[in-house]
N, C-alpha and C positions, 0 to 999 in steps of 0.2 A: 857752306860757309856759315860761320857764326857771326853774331853782332860784333862789331868792332874789328872785323877782318880788314887789314890794311888794303888800300886801293890797289897796291901793287899785286896783291894776291888775286884780285879780280881781273887784272890786266892780262894774265896768262890765258884766261878763258876768252877774253875779248880778242886776243891775238888768234886764238884757235878758230873762233866763230867768225870774227870780222874778216879774217883772211880767207875764209871759204874752205879751210881745211876740214877733212872728214876722216875720222879715225877708221882704220881698216875694219870693214865689216859692220860699221855703225853709221847709218845715215843720219843727217841732221835731225835731231829731235826724236829719233827712234821711230818705230812704226806703230800704227794703231791697227791691230789685226782683228779679224772677225766681224767687220762691218759689212752689212749688205748694202748694195748700191741703191740709192733712192732715186726717185723720179727727177730730182733736181741736180743729180750728179754728186750728192753727198751721201755717205753711208750712215747707218744708224745701228745702234745695238739694241734698240727697243722698237716696238711697232709704232708706226705713225698713227695719230688719231684718225678716227673715221672722218671722211669728207662729207658725210651726210649733214645737212643743216649748216651750222656755222663753224663746226670744229675744223680748224685749218692750221696752216703753218705759221701764222702770225701770233698776235696776242690772243686769238680766240681758239685755244685748244692746247692740250698737253697729251703726251704719249702715255699709254698704259703698259704696265709690266708687272709680272709676278716676282721679279728679281728684287734683291735688296736695293733700295733706291740709291744708296751711297755708291754702289759699284757701277751704276749706269753711266755710260760715256756718250759723248757726241764727237763726231769725227773732226779732226782739225784740217788735214790735208784735203784738197779737192779744188774743183774749178771755181767754187765760190766760198767765201768765208762763212763759217758757222756763226750762229748768234743773230742771223738776219731772218732767214726762212725757218729757223729753228723754233719749235714751240716754246713759248714763254717759260722761263724758270721763275721760281718764287722770289729770288733775291738778285739784285743787280747793283753794280757800281760803275759809274762813268768817271774815268780818270783823265784829266786834261793836263798835258805836259807842254812846257815851252822849252825849246832847244837852248842849250847853253851858247853863250856868245862865241862867235867864231865857228859854229857848226858848218860843215860843208858836206858834199856828197859822200866822201869817204867815211866820215863819222856817222852820218845818217845810215849808211849801209851797214856799218858795224853794229849800230844800235838795233836795227831791224833784224839782223841775223840773230843777235843775242835774244831779243824778245820773242822772235819766232820760235827759237829753240825752247825757251822757257814755256811758251804757250803750248807747244806740241807735247811736251812732257807732262805738264800739269793737266791738260785735258785728257790725257791717257791714263792718269792716275799715278804718275811717276814724279819724283822730286826733280827740281832743276839741277843742273850740274853744280856740284860743290855744296849742295844743301845737306846739312847733317840732320835735319829734322824732316826727312822725306816721308815719315809715317803720316804726316798731316796731309800729304798729297794722295794717299791711297784710296780715298773716297771722293772722287771727283763730282759725284752727284750731278751729272750732266753739265759740267763746267764748260763754258765757252769763253774764248777771248777773241774779240773782234777789233781790228785796227782801223783807224780813220786818220786821214791826213788833212791838216789845216793849211791855210795859205802860207804861213811862215815856213813850213817844211818845203814847199815848192820853191820859195825864194832862196832858201838856204842851199839847195842843191843846184841852183842856177837854172831852174826850169819854170819860171813864173807862168809861161804860156800853157803849161800842162794842167793848170788849176782850172776847174770848171768855173764859169762866171759867177754863179750864185753861191759857190763856196767862198769865192774871194769877196763878194759883196752882196749881202742879203739886204733887200730893200727894207725901209722902215715901214711899220704899220701903225695906224693912228692910235690904237689902244696900247701899244708897247710902253712899258715903264721899266726899261732895261737897266740892270745893274751891271757895270762893266766887269765886275769880278766873275760873272758867269758867262763871259763871252768866249769866242772861239780861241782855241789854243793850236799850237803847231802839230800836236799829236794827240789822238784820243785812243784809249783802250777801254772798250766796253767789256766788262767781266761779269758773267752771270752764272748762277748755280742754284740748285735746290737747297743747298746747305750753307748757312752763313759762316760756319767755321771754315769750310773749304774756301769760300769766297774771300774771307779775310786773309788766309794763308797765301792764296794766289795773288791778291792785291799787294801784300807785303813784299813778296818775292819780285814781282814785276816792277814795283816802284824802286826797289833796291837796285835791281840790275839796270834800270834806266838811268840811275842817278849820275853816272859818269858822263852822260850825254845830254840829259834834260832834267828840269826841275818840275815838280808837281805844283801846278797852280791851284787846281781845285779837284775835289772828289765829291761827286753827287751820288748819294746812296738811295736806293728805292726798294720797295717790297710789294708783293702781291699776296693774296691769300695763300696759306701754306698748301703744298700739294697734299691731297687726301681730304681736305676739308669739304670739297665738292667733287662730284664725279669727273674723271678725266674727260676732256673735251668741252668743259664748261667755260664760257667766256668769263674771265675774272672781273670783279667789281673794282671801281676806284673809290676813293674816300667819300665821294658824293653819293655812293650807293648804287651807281649805274654800271651796267655792263660796258666794258671799254674794249673795243676791238671787234665789235660785231660785224662791221662792214668789211673786214679783211677778206680777201679772196681765199678760197679753200682749194680750188682746183689747181694742181701743180703747174699746168701750162699757163694759167692766168697769173699765178704768183710769179712765175718767171718773167712774164711780159711786164708786170708792174715793177719788179725789182731790178733786173739786170740791164746795165747799160750796154748798148751794142757797139760802142767804141767808134762810132762814125765821126764824132767830133774830136774825141781824145782816144786814140787807139789803145793807149796803155790801160785804159779804164774798162775795156771790154770784159764782161763777166763780173764787173764790180757794181757798185751802187753809190747812192748819195744819201747822207743822213742829215736831218735837222734835229737838234736837241733843244727843246724849249722848257724852261723852268717856269711853271705856272702856279702862282700862289692862289690859294682858294680861301675865301672868307667862310670858313666852316661854321662859325658861330651863328651867322645869319642864315646860312643854308640849312643847318640842322633844324631850325625853327620853322622852316617853310613847310606847308602842308604837301602831302604826297601829290595831290592833283596839280598843284602849282609847279612842282618839280617836273612832273611829266609833261606839262605844257612847255616848259622851258627847254627840255631835252627833245621832245617829240617822240619819246619812247616811254614804255611803262617801267616802273621801278622793279616790279616783281619778277619779270622774265626778260626784259630787254626788247620786247616786241614793239614795233612802231605803232603809233596810235591808230593808224589806218589798217593794221593787220592783227593777226592772232598769235603769231609765233615769231621768235627772234630772227629767224632767217628771212622773213617777209621783207620785201623791198619798201623803202620809204616812197610814198606816192605824194608828191607835193601838190598835186591837183585834185586829190580825192576830197569830196565834200560830204557833209552830213545831210540829214533830211531837210534842214533849213537852208541848205545851199552854202553854208560856211565851210571853208577849208578845215579839214580835220586836224591837220598839222599846221601850226602857225608858221607863216613865212619867216619869222625870226627864230624859230626853234633851232637849237644847235644841230640836230640831225639833218634838218632841211638845208641849212646853210653849208654844212660840211659835206653834203652829198656830192660826189663827183659828177660834174656836168658832161664829162667825156672820159674815154679810157685813159687819156693822158693825165688826168687829175687823180688817178688812183694811187694810194700809198698802202704800205703795210705798217700798221701801228704796233709798237712794242713799248707801251708806256709803263711806268712804275710810279707808285705812290711814294710820297716822302713825308716825314714829320721830323722836325728838328727843334731843339730847345733854343730859345732866343732870350736875350737880355737887353732891356732898354732902361738905362738908368738903374734904379733899384728894383725894377719889376722884371720878372721872368715870365715867359710864355712859350707857346709852341707855334711855329710856322708850319702849316700843312699845305700840301699841294700835289702836283703831278709833274713828273719828269716825262714830258711828251717826246718820245723818240719815234720818228717816222722815217722809213726807208723807201726810196723810189729811184727809178732810173735817172730822173732829171728833176732837180729841185725847181727849176724855172717853169716847168710845165705842170707840176703837181702841187707841191706845198705852197708856192708863192700865190697862185690865183685863189686857192682855197682859203689861205689865211687872210688874204686881202678881203675876201667876201665875209669872213667871220669878223674881221675888225670893223667892217662897215656896219654890221647889224647882226648881233648874236645875243640872244636873250641871256646866255651865260656870262656875258661881259659884266653883268651886275655883280657877280660873285668871284670872277676870275681875273687875274692880272698877270700878264706875261712879264716876268722880271729877269729872265735869262734867255739868251739865244746863241747857239753855236752851230756851225754847219761844217761838214766834212765830206771829202771824197773818200769812198770806201773801196780800196783796191780789190782786185779779184783774189781768189784763193791762191795757194801755192802748192807746188808739187814737193814731195819729199826730196830733201837735198837742196831745195831752194829756200826762199824766204818771202814773206809778205812784203810787197812793194818792189819786188824784183822787176816787174814789167815797167814800172815808172823809171827806175834808175838805169835800166837798159835802153829806154826809149831814146 
């Protein structure tokens, strides 16, 4: 479809997908062939990064390949959605949608069918149905599209009880200075790729096809160091110069334990996850002028290699009790790494953060707001993110430079089988 295509032209596609029809010999979204089955139940067209040291499936690691990067794909269909345990891509955008007035279970089902079809095609390097500019889709560059459901979607389909409690109501934290415009929406699409051109095309098509059902409230864009600037498997740096995601699990079994909900409380969510997305503004002007030693004390890790102050390599564990020859703790009790360290297995998360930098205008002055889009996945927000963030809000040395200005939380449905759609388990529950 081209810009300006009448809504009626799009409705034929909606009727096809929303009604669950499948063309003869063509399953919904087509197939993604040639993927090997991975340890977490998802296939890959590239080799996974080494699990030695810190290279793992979260923010701390990227896959290696001799193939042209633009042709690399990530699987869409499977037990779990991609973009969660998937190694970090260099570019990401989080799209927050609100359902149109009067939305119900039928319209939500039609929307999710259509967006699932779009996502399956785009991630496989194919244009969405009706797209005349499909050439822009032929280099997916590890494109992933991940769906998240906010409280408004549960209410719209008449199933408020199916919404996990901390998705419905995240507690307030003492250091929050939240701007409502960055709050939770009814639907989230997390779209990530190694290539910003691919990402922009996918974003445009997804927003366009969602427009009959929902309006875009916000788009939050982020970036990491470009692939190839450091060896594959290197934990990326944030704008503060620190390695971000070092503590992510690398063992597939441990990753699975951290991420996937068992469905014991909400059966429809089995194999899914929960996401918190925090927009954290950083006072880079004052941070940049801080001496390296002071930065390391505030973080509890070394700038050069990400190693904890009590260790010698990045993969060494934080030891909050380690003392120096004078008997003083090596890592300050208020250091970020010490405060953020999980106190039990239930507090673990997989972090997939992105840096952001946006131009701002205040009166006649222009400037730049810089910060971090902190995206963390876990089986249960209430046992992982909430206690850790409460501890950080109470006393974290980084609070001098960082301010949480946005917060949104979502239930992440399990993956889908070909011929079905993301969210089918909820709508059938």
